[in-house]
DRENPATI-760492 format. One record per residue: residue number from 0; residue in three letters; x, y, z of N, C-alpha, C, CB in turn. Coordinates in nm, 3 decimals. Last residue first. Glycine has a CB too. Example, Ala and Ser with C-alpha at 12.3 -4.5 7.8 and 13.67 -1.06 7.14 Angstrom:
<pts>
  num  residuo      nxx      nyy      nzz     caxx     cayy     cazz      cxx      cyy      czz     cbxx     cbyy     cbzz
    1      ser    1.285   -0.225    0.708    1.367   -0.106    0.714    1.290    0.003    0.787    1.408   -0.060    0.572
    0      ala    1.319   -0.569    0.780    1.230   -0.450    0.780    1.320   -0.330    0.780    1.131   -0.447    0.905
</pts>
This chain:
<pts>
  num  residuo      nxx      nyy      nzz     caxx     cayy     cazz      cxx      cyy      czz     cbxx     cbyy     cbzz
  138      unk   -2.023   -2.331   -0.845   -2.123   -2.433   -0.807   -2.240   -2.372   -0.734   -2.060   -2.542   -0.720
  137      unk   -1.833   -2.144   -0.884   -1.940   -2.147   -0.982   -2.048   -2.248   -0.946   -1.885   -2.178   -1.118
  136      unk   -1.643   -2.192   -0.691   -1.719   -2.067   -0.683   -1.838   -2.066   -0.777   -1.628   -1.950   -0.714
  135      unk   -1.530   -2.428   -0.784   -1.609   -2.430   -0.661   -1.697   -2.305   -0.649   -1.517   -2.441   -0.540
  134      unk   -1.391   -2.322   -1.005   -1.497   -2.421   -1.025   -1.588   -2.431   -0.903   -1.437   -2.559   -1.057
  133      unk   -1.203   -2.174   -0.878   -1.306   -2.101   -0.951   -1.422   -2.195   -0.986   -1.247   -2.038   -1.080
  132      unk   -1.048   -2.382   -0.777   -1.123   -2.299   -0.683   -1.230   -2.216   -0.755   -1.028   -2.206   -0.607
  131      unk   -0.950   -2.507   -1.018   -1.023   -2.582   -0.914   -1.108   -2.490   -0.827   -0.925   -2.659   -0.827
  130      unk   -0.818   -2.302   -1.154   -0.929   -2.372   -1.218   -1.015   -2.445   -1.114   -0.876   -2.471   -1.323
  129      unk   -0.619   -2.246   -0.968   -0.717   -2.144   -1.005   -0.841   -2.208   -1.066   -0.654   -2.042   -1.104
  128      unk   -0.468   -2.477   -0.979   -0.544   -2.448   -0.857   -0.650   -2.342   -0.882   -0.450   -2.403   -0.744
  127      unk   -0.356   -2.440   -1.235   -0.441   -2.557   -1.206   -0.528   -2.533   -1.084   -0.354   -2.682   -1.186
  126      unk   -0.208   -2.208   -1.198   -0.312   -2.212   -1.301   -0.409   -2.327   -1.275   -0.249   -2.225   -1.441
  125      unk   -0.028   -2.296   -1.001   -0.127   -2.193   -0.969   -0.241   -2.193   -1.071   -0.061   -2.054   -0.964
  124      unk    0.128   -2.463   -1.152    0.045   -2.522   -1.046   -0.064   -2.423   -1.003    0.132   -2.562   -0.923
  123      unk    0.253   -2.270   -1.305    0.160   -2.361   -1.371    0.075   -2.438   -1.270    0.236   -2.459   -1.459
  122      unk    0.412   -2.150   -1.108    0.311   -2.072   -1.180    0.208   -2.163   -1.247    0.378   -1.982   -1.286
  121      unk    0.580   -2.361   -1.039    0.486   -2.308   -0.940    0.374   -2.230   -1.008    0.559   -2.217   -0.838
  120      unk    0.725   -2.381   -1.277    0.646   -2.495   -1.231    0.540   -2.449   -1.129    0.739   -2.603   -1.167
  119      unk    0.854   -2.133   -1.272    0.761   -2.164   -1.380    0.670   -2.279   -1.340    0.838   -2.199   -1.510
  118      unk    1.015   -2.164   -1.050    0.909   -2.063   -1.046    0.808   -2.085   -1.159    0.968   -1.922   -1.057
  117      unk    1.186   -2.369   -1.144    1.101   -2.391   -1.026    0.986   -2.291   -1.020    1.185   -2.380   -0.898
  116      unk    1.314   -2.244   -1.359    1.234   -2.366   -1.382    1.138   -2.391   -1.266    1.328   -2.488   -1.402
  115      unk    1.453   -2.036   -1.231    1.348   -2.008   -1.329    1.256   -2.127   -1.350    1.409   -1.966   -1.462
  114      unk    1.668   -2.120   -1.079    1.541   -2.094   -1.010    1.425   -2.076   -1.109    1.554   -1.969   -0.923
  113      unk    1.895   -2.133   -1.232    1.824   -2.258   -1.206    1.687   -2.236   -1.141    1.908   -2.348   -1.118
  112      unk    2.001   -1.872   -1.225    1.927   -1.918   -1.343    1.848   -2.047   -1.322    2.022   -1.937   -1.457
  111      unk    2.007   -1.650   -0.998    2.021   -1.796   -0.995    1.938   -1.853   -1.110    1.976   -1.856   -0.855
  110      unk    2.007   -1.385   -1.092    2.075   -1.422   -0.967    2.108   -1.570   -0.965    1.988   -1.385   -0.846
  109      unk    1.870   -1.373   -1.330    1.985   -1.286   -1.314    2.068   -1.322   -1.190    1.940   -1.141   -1.304
  108      unk    1.653   -1.538   -1.300    1.757   -1.579   -1.395    1.884   -1.496   -1.379    1.706   -1.567   -1.538
  107      unk    1.479   -1.392   -1.146    1.558   -1.495   -1.082    1.672   -1.543   -1.169    1.471   -1.611   -1.044
  106      unk    1.340   -1.246   -1.331    1.448   -1.180   -1.259    1.535   -1.278   -1.182    1.390   -1.078   -1.163
  105      unk    1.162   -1.456   -1.435    1.249   -1.373   -1.520    1.367   -1.313   -1.444    1.167   -1.262   -1.583
  104      unk    1.040   -1.571   -1.208    1.101   -1.656   -1.310    1.201   -1.574   -1.393    0.991   -1.717   -1.402
  103      unk    0.934   -1.347   -1.086    1.040   -1.424   -1.019    1.114   -1.513   -1.117    0.981   -1.508   -0.906
  102      unk    0.739   -1.282   -1.274    0.847   -1.187   -1.248    0.964   -1.259   -1.181    0.796   -1.069   -1.159
  101      unk    0.579   -1.508   -1.241    0.641   -1.482   -1.371    0.757   -1.384   -1.356    0.536   -1.426   -1.471
  100      unk    0.495   -1.474   -0.982    0.583   -1.588   -1.011    0.647   -1.574   -1.148    0.505   -1.720   -1.003
   99      unk    0.335   -1.246   -1.019    0.456   -1.238   -0.936    0.550   -1.355   -0.963    0.418   -1.234   -0.787
   98      unk    0.126   -1.349   -1.170    0.213   -1.246   -1.227    0.344   -1.236   -1.150    0.142   -1.111   -1.228
   97      unk    0.017   -1.527   -0.981    0.065   -1.576   -1.111    0.162   -1.476   -1.174   -0.054   -1.601   -1.207
   96      unk   -0.056   -1.354   -0.773    0.044   -1.459   -0.751    0.102   -1.511   -0.882   -0.018   -1.574   -0.673
   95      unk   -0.248   -1.194   -0.905   -0.133   -1.133   -0.838   -0.021   -1.236   -0.820   -0.175   -1.074   -0.700
   94      unk   -0.433   -1.388   -0.974   -0.363   -1.315   -1.079   -0.235   -1.251   -1.024   -0.454   -1.207   -1.139
   93      unk   -0.520   -1.458   -0.716   -0.452   -1.557   -0.799   -0.375   -1.490   -0.912   -0.553   -1.657   -0.857
   92      unk   -0.636   -1.218   -0.635   -0.520   -1.271   -0.563   -0.447   -1.379   -0.640   -0.564   -1.326   -0.430
   91      unk   -0.844   -1.184   -0.818   -0.741   -1.080   -0.803   -0.616   -1.137   -0.736   -0.795   -0.962   -0.720
   90      unk   -0.998   -1.419   -0.776   -0.934   -1.392   -0.905   -0.822   -1.290   -0.892   -1.038   -1.342   -1.006
   89      unk   -1.081   -1.384   -0.507   -1.002   -1.500   -0.547   -0.927   -1.471   -0.678   -1.092   -1.624   -0.564
   88      unk   -1.227   -1.145   -0.529   -1.116   -1.156   -0.434   -1.022   -1.269   -0.478   -1.168   -1.182   -0.290
   87      unk   -1.425   -1.213   -0.712   -1.328   -1.109   -0.748   -1.207   -1.109   -0.654   -1.396   -0.971   -0.745
   86      unk   -1.565   -1.408   -0.564   -1.501   -1.444   -0.690   -1.394   -1.340   -0.729   -1.606   -1.456   -0.802
   85      unk   -1.679   -1.258   -0.361   -1.574   -1.353   -0.329   -1.496   -1.392   -0.454   -1.633   -1.476   -0.263
   84      unk   -1.726   -0.923   -0.495   -1.772   -1.048   -0.437   -1.651   -1.139   -0.411   -1.875   -1.118   -0.529
   83      unk   -1.611   -0.676   -0.555   -1.755   -0.695   -0.574   -1.808   -0.817   -0.502   -1.786   -0.706   -0.722
   82      unk   -1.391   -0.473   -0.380   -1.414   -0.605   -0.438   -1.566   -0.628   -0.442   -1.341   -0.718   -0.355
   81      unk   -1.192   -0.181   -0.407   -1.321   -0.244   -0.379   -1.326   -0.380   -0.444   -1.438   -0.156   -0.429
   80      unk   -0.944   -0.095   -0.473   -1.016   -0.025   -0.365   -1.142   -0.096   -0.322   -1.050    0.115   -0.409
   79      unk   -0.846   -0.219   -0.694   -0.798   -0.265   -0.563   -0.879   -0.205   -0.449   -0.651   -0.230   -0.546
   78      unk   -0.944   -0.083   -0.910   -0.994   -0.219   -0.887   -0.952   -0.274   -0.752   -0.943   -0.311   -0.997
   77      unk   -0.798    0.153   -0.905   -0.941    0.158   -0.874   -0.999    0.019   -0.846   -1.017    0.223   -0.989
   76      unk   -0.480    0.097   -0.743   -0.567    0.110   -0.858   -0.713    0.106   -0.818   -0.537    0.001   -0.958
   75      unk   -0.274    0.268   -0.540   -0.381    0.169   -0.537   -0.471    0.195   -0.656   -0.460    0.176   -0.402
   74      unk    0.037    0.351   -0.389   -0.051    0.351   -0.506   -0.154    0.239   -0.494    0.030    0.335   -0.637
   73      unk    0.216    0.344   -0.186    0.088    0.411   -0.160   -0.007    0.408   -0.278    0.113    0.554   -0.121
   72      unk    0.434    0.204   -0.294    0.373    0.160   -0.169    0.235    0.221   -0.144    0.463    0.194   -0.053
   71      unk    0.583    0.274   -0.511    0.452    0.213   -0.536    0.376    0.176   -0.411    0.468    0.093   -0.620
   70      unk    0.826    0.363   -0.423    0.739    0.461   -0.489    0.600    0.405   -0.518    0.803    0.508   -0.618
   69      unk    0.965    0.292   -0.123    0.903    0.227   -0.239    0.800    0.322   -0.300    0.836    0.091   -0.199
   68      unk    1.073    0.378    0.109    1.103    0.457   -0.011    1.043    0.397   -0.137    1.251    0.471   -0.027
   67      unk    0.988    0.191    0.295    0.957    0.333    0.318    0.980    0.419    0.194    1.041    0.387    0.432
   66      unk    1.092   -0.053    0.209    0.948   -0.028    0.200    0.913    0.120    0.214    0.876   -0.106    0.306
   65      unk    1.333   -0.185    0.100    1.322   -0.044    0.138    1.177   -0.001    0.122    1.418    0.047    0.052
   64      unk    1.556   -0.457    0.114    1.417   -0.411    0.118    1.414   -0.267    0.167    1.329   -0.504    0.210
   63      unk    1.811   -0.542    0.147    1.788   -0.450    0.036    1.643   -0.400    0.030    1.823   -0.519   -0.095
   62      unk    1.790   -0.720    0.361    1.868   -0.596    0.379    1.846   -0.495    0.266    2.016   -0.630    0.387
   61      unk    1.635   -0.930    0.256    1.584   -0.847    0.365    1.660   -0.715    0.376    1.593   -0.922    0.496
   60      unk    1.802   -1.028    0.052    1.662   -0.994    0.025    1.610   -0.897    0.131    1.574   -1.121    0.022
   59      unk    2.037   -1.080    0.194    2.034   -0.972    0.095    1.891   -0.930    0.065    2.105   -1.015   -0.034
   58      unk    1.952   -1.293    0.348    1.999   -1.172    0.416    1.999   -1.054    0.320    2.141   -1.194    0.474
   57      unk    1.894   -1.486    0.153    1.785   -1.429    0.232    1.826   -1.301    0.305    1.734   -1.531    0.332
   56      unk    1.995   -1.531   -0.160    2.052   -1.498   -0.031    1.946   -1.422    0.050    2.184   -1.414   -0.046
   55      unk    1.800   -1.772   -0.341    1.845   -1.635   -0.316    1.900   -1.620   -0.175    1.730   -1.536   -0.339
   54      unk    1.728   -2.044   -0.366    1.772   -1.968   -0.483    1.838   -1.835   -0.452    1.657   -1.943   -0.571
   53      unk    1.636   -2.152   -0.130    1.738   -2.226   -0.204    1.803   -2.137   -0.312    1.675   -2.351   -0.269
   52      unk    1.441   -1.970   -0.059    1.556   -1.991    0.031    1.670   -2.061   -0.040    1.513   -2.073    0.153
   51      unk    1.265   -2.002   -0.277    1.329   -1.873   -0.251    1.453   -1.890   -0.163    1.231   -1.776   -0.184
   50      unk    1.181   -2.265   -0.243    1.255   -2.229   -0.364    1.330   -2.097   -0.342    1.159   -2.218   -0.486
   49      unk    1.045   -2.232    0.005    1.157   -2.326   -0.008    1.244   -2.291   -0.130    1.105   -2.470   -0.021
   48      unk    0.842   -2.052   -0.060    0.941   -2.017    0.040    1.066   -2.104    0.027    0.882   -2.030    0.181
   47      unk    0.700   -2.208   -0.248    0.754   -2.076   -0.284    0.867   -2.035   -0.189    0.643   -1.970   -0.284
   46      unk    0.623   -2.419   -0.082    0.715   -2.444   -0.193    0.779   -2.314   -0.241    0.642   -2.514   -0.309
   45      unk    0.435   -2.293    0.077    0.560   -2.340    0.138    0.666   -2.371    0.033    0.532   -2.466    0.223
   44      unk    0.242   -2.252   -0.119    0.300   -2.136   -0.048    0.432   -2.176    0.016    0.201   -2.082    0.059
   43      unk    0.181   -2.516   -0.179    0.237   -2.429   -0.283    0.305   -2.308   -0.220    0.128   -2.384   -0.381
   42      unk    0.069   -2.600    0.060    0.192   -2.664    0.011    0.260   -2.579   -0.095    0.160   -2.803   -0.045
   41      unk   -0.160   -2.434    0.060   -0.060   -2.424    0.166    0.074   -2.483    0.120   -0.109   -2.495    0.295
   40      unk   -0.297   -2.532   -0.164   -0.252   -2.393   -0.161   -0.142   -2.374   -0.057   -0.370   -2.298   -0.132
   39      unk   -0.341   -2.795   -0.074   -0.268   -2.772   -0.199   -0.215   -2.629   -0.204   -0.359   -2.800   -0.320
   38      unk   -0.495   -2.750    0.154   -0.363   -2.810    0.168   -0.278   -2.788    0.042   -0.376   -2.959    0.198
   37      unk   -0.728   -2.658    0.032   -0.655   -2.571    0.124   -0.511   -2.620    0.140   -0.727   -2.566    0.262
   36      unk   -0.804   -2.892   -0.099   -0.766   -2.774   -0.177   -0.687   -2.675   -0.092   -0.891   -2.706   -0.235
   35      unk   -0.854   -3.058    0.129   -0.761   -3.097    0.023   -0.711   -2.975   -0.056   -0.828   -3.197   -0.073
   34      unk   -1.046   -2.922    0.283   -0.915   -2.954    0.340   -0.812   -2.985    0.231   -0.927   -3.072    0.436
   33      unk   -1.264   -2.689    0.249   -1.207   -2.790    0.160   -1.063   -2.818    0.203   -1.213   -2.744    0.009
   32      unk   -1.438   -2.491    0.340   -1.405   -2.605    0.427   -1.348   -2.722    0.346   -1.529   -2.651    0.505
   31      unk   -1.487   -2.260    0.201   -1.533   -2.385    0.142   -1.513   -2.507    0.232   -1.462   -2.408    0.011
   30      unk   -1.387   -2.075    0.390   -1.513   -2.050    0.322   -1.571   -2.181    0.268   -1.494   -1.949    0.208
   29      unk   -1.149   -2.182    0.491   -1.251   -2.133    0.583   -1.385   -2.103    0.518   -1.201   -2.010    0.649
   28      unk   -0.994   -2.295    0.271   -0.999   -2.353    0.405   -1.124   -2.312    0.484   -0.876   -2.314    0.482
   27      unk   -1.029   -2.134    0.046   -1.046   -2.279    0.035   -1.068   -2.341    0.173   -0.922   -2.342   -0.032
   26      unk   -0.968   -1.886    0.163   -1.101   -1.909    0.102   -1.127   -2.059    0.093   -1.110   -1.844   -0.039
   25      unk   -0.704   -1.926    0.237   -0.805   -1.902    0.341   -0.946   -1.922    0.288   -0.790   -1.759    0.397
   24      unk   -0.584   -1.947   -0.015   -0.581   -2.061    0.078   -0.689   -2.046    0.186   -0.441   -2.074    0.143
   23      unk   -0.609   -1.685   -0.099   -0.688   -1.789   -0.165   -0.693   -1.916   -0.081   -0.629   -1.820   -0.302
   22      unk   -0.426   -1.564    0.073   -0.565   -1.518    0.070   -0.654   -1.628    0.011   -0.579   -1.386   -0.012
   21      unk   -0.190   -1.703    0.000   -0.245   -1.714    0.136   -0.392   -1.671    0.140   -0.163   -1.630    0.234
   20      unk   -0.141   -1.620   -0.260   -0.172   -1.762   -0.235   -0.238   -1.777   -0.099   -0.044   -1.849   -0.243
   19      unk   -0.084   -1.350   -0.209   -0.197   -1.387   -0.294   -0.240   -1.532   -0.273   -0.163   -1.364   -0.439
   18      unk    0.148   -1.378   -0.048    0.027   -1.313    0.004   -0.096   -1.352   -0.076    0.044   -1.159    0.003
   17      unk    0.332   -1.497   -0.225    0.289   -1.569   -0.103    0.160   -1.509   -0.047    0.398   -1.565    0.005
   16      unk    0.356   -1.291   -0.420    0.312   -1.426   -0.456    0.259   -1.501   -0.335    0.426   -1.505   -0.520
   15      unk    0.449   -1.074   -0.269    0.324   -1.064   -0.343    0.269   -1.203   -0.377    0.345   -0.983   -0.473
   14      unk    0.698   -1.172   -0.178    0.593   -1.134   -0.084    0.456   -1.133   -0.151    0.623   -0.997   -0.022
   13      unk    0.823   -1.205   -0.425    0.807   -1.320   -0.335    0.695   -1.292   -0.236    0.939   -1.352   -0.260
   12      unk    0.820   -0.941   -0.512    0.738   -1.039   -0.581    0.724   -1.170   -0.504    0.795   -1.067   -0.716
   11      unk    0.999   -0.816   -0.337    0.860   -0.767   -0.347    0.770   -0.872   -0.411    0.855   -0.637   -0.429
   10      unk    1.234   -0.966   -0.391    1.173   -0.964   -0.258    1.026   -0.922   -0.265    1.250   -0.869   -0.166
    9      unk    1.284   -0.900   -0.662    1.260   -1.039   -0.621    1.188   -1.044   -0.487    1.393   -1.117   -0.614
    8      unk    1.326   -0.626   -0.640    1.220   -0.677   -0.727    1.184   -0.819   -0.686    1.263   -0.673   -0.876
    7      unk    1.549   -0.626   -0.472    1.426   -0.560   -0.428    1.307   -0.610   -0.510    1.438   -0.406   -0.441
    6      unk    1.739   -0.755   -0.633    1.692   -0.820   -0.510    1.564   -0.757   -0.458    1.801   -0.813   -0.404
    5      unk    1.766   -0.551   -0.821    1.718   -0.682   -0.865    1.664   -0.759   -0.744    1.831   -0.764   -0.935
    4      unk    1.875   -0.351   -0.663    1.740   -0.332   -0.718    1.681   -0.462   -0.770    1.743   -0.229   -0.828
    3      unk    2.127   -0.467   -0.609    2.037   -0.428   -0.499    1.893   -0.416   -0.551    2.083   -0.294   -0.434
    2      unk    2.247   -0.488   -0.856    2.203   -0.610   -0.789    2.106   -0.580   -0.674    2.324   -0.687   -0.737
    1      unk    2.230   -0.324   -1.136    2.223   -0.290   -0.994    2.162   -0.408   -0.918    2.139   -0.159   -0.972
    0      unk    2.447   -0.361   -1.401    2.327   -0.415   -1.337    2.335   -0.383   -1.187    2.314   -0.570   -1.362
</pts>
């Protein structure tokens, strides 16, 4: 097992999860002016960081990052090039975060098996928040 590559996967997905939550947090905060929902997204984002710091060696995460050689850095699917509306932005970013937390749940088991439970809990909180914000978009 190449521990460096496992850490790269974890690092990329931590970033992906936090970024997706942050985009959605901004929609709740600045588009809907919903302090409660915005706070829920913010708290979840901070929880991701807290779990990551507790579960993984942060120096290794950063030292194993290799953005310049990442073969996926320049790839962009056709759906990423354009967003039709606010709903598509929210859905894309929540899906990104949900998928990333699933990856963290699985690969985290290789470094710190106890982290899997925390990432699963975060993923399920994301599902609940998704339901709330998509409900606002449908009003």
